VMD Tcl script that draws the C-alpha trace (Angstrom):
set ca {
  {3.92 24.22 -6.36}
  {1.96 21.02 -5.91}
  {0.56 20.16 -2.51}
  {2.82 17.12 -2.25}
  {5.92 19.23 -2.84}
  {4.70 21.89 -0.43}
  {3.99 19.35 2.33}
  {7.37 17.69 1.78}
  {9.14 21.06 2.09}
  {7.20 21.69 5.31}
  {8.21 18.19 6.50}
  {4.52 17.26 6.93}
  {4.69 14.22 4.64}
  {7.22 11.69 3.42}
  {7.40 9.35 0.46}
  {6.83 6.42 2.83}
  {3.67 8.03 4.25}
  {2.37 8.75 0.74}
  {2.85 5.11 -0.29}
  {0.89 4.01 2.77}
  {-1.81 6.60 2.04}
  {-2.20 5.27 -1.52}
  {-3.14 1.91 -0.02}
  {-6.21 3.39 1.68}
  {-9.53 4.28 0.11}
  {-10.92 7.79 0.51}
  {-13.53 6.39 2.86}
  {-10.85 4.79 5.04}
  {-8.84 8.02 5.09}
  {-11.91 10.01 6.11}
  {-12.92 7.50 8.80}
  {-9.37 7.35 10.16}
  {-9.15 11.13 10.31}
  {-12.54 11.40 12.05}
  {-11.57 8.70 14.54}
  {-8.31 10.49 15.34}
  {-10.12 13.82 15.77}
  {-12.72 12.18 17.99}
  {-9.96 10.76 20.22}
  {-8.34 14.18 20.51}
  {-11.70 15.60 21.66}
  {-12.01 12.83 24.29}
  {-14.79 11.11 22.30}
  {-16.92 14.27 22.39}
  {-16.80 15.17 18.70}
  {-20.53 15.78 18.51}
  {-22.69 18.79 17.93}
  {-20.92 19.80 14.73}
  {-22.75 19.73 11.40}
  {-20.25 17.25 9.99}
  {-22.61 15.74 7.44}
  {-23.25 19.14 5.88}
  {-19.74 20.51 6.29}
  {-18.08 17.53 4.61}
  {-19.81 18.34 1.33}
  {-18.18 21.78 1.31}
  {-14.80 20.36 2.32}
  {-14.91 17.88 -0.56}
  {-16.14 20.43 -3.12}
  {-13.48 22.94 -2.09}
  {-10.77 20.30 -2.36}
  {-11.96 19.17 -5.79}
  {-12.05 22.72 -7.15}
  {-8.54 23.44 -5.82}
  {-7.26 20.16 -7.27}
  {-8.85 20.80 -10.68}
  {-7.44 24.33 -10.85}
  {-3.96 23.13 -9.91}
  {-4.11 20.17 -12.28}
  {-5.45 21.94 -15.36}
  {-4.03 25.45 -14.82}
  {-6.91 27.18 -16.67}
  {-10.50 27.76 -15.66}
  {-11.70 26.12 -18.89}
  {-9.60 23.04 -18.23}
  {-10.65 22.86 -14.59}
  {-14.33 23.22 -15.50}
  {-14.03 20.46 -18.11}
  {-12.22 18.22 -15.60}
  {-15.04 18.74 -13.07}
  {-17.74 18.27 -15.70}
  {-19.20 21.72 -15.16}
  {-19.21 25.17 -16.74}
  {-17.03 28.17 -15.94}
  {-19.85 30.06 -14.18}
  {-20.33 27.19 -11.72}
  {-16.57 26.91 -11.24}
  {-16.28 30.64 -10.52}
  {-19.22 30.54 -8.07}
  {-17.46 27.75 -6.20}
  {-14.16 29.65 -6.27}
  {-15.94 32.65 -4.75}
  {-17.85 30.53 -2.21}
  {-14.71 28.76 -0.99}
  {-12.51 31.87 -1.27}
  {-10.13 30.24 -3.76}
  {-7.91 32.97 -5.20}
  {-7.39 33.43 -8.90}
  {-3.70 33.00 -9.70}
  {-2.46 35.50 -12.28}
  {-0.04 33.50 -14.39}
  {-1.01 35.02 -17.72}
  {-4.12 36.10 -19.57}
  {-5.36 32.62 -20.37}
  {-4.20 30.81 -17.27}
  {-5.74 31.22 -13.84}
}
mol new
graphics top color blue
foreach p $ca { graphics top sphere $p radius 0.5 }
foreach p [lrange $ca 0 end-1] q [lrange $ca 1 end] { graphics top cylinder $p $q radius 0.2 }
display resetview
């Protein structure tokens, strides 16, 4: 199930929200999310290694997206512009499970 469908089932997103989200750049989405988190921490969102952690968050998200989009490791690796060994290292690093759909698919 795609993330959009899953979030809609969980009532965590709506079509209207998704249309609004499409109008924002990734940078704006990230800045908005950080600003909201900072407010919830009473402007004390410091001391975390955000600059380093964000790289892992982005890589993990891209690997998950590629695997969901392409359905095979070969396809996901090609989509990401990498090889299968690098893809599998990232899957291991970010604890992304291998889905057993059939022999060729993930």
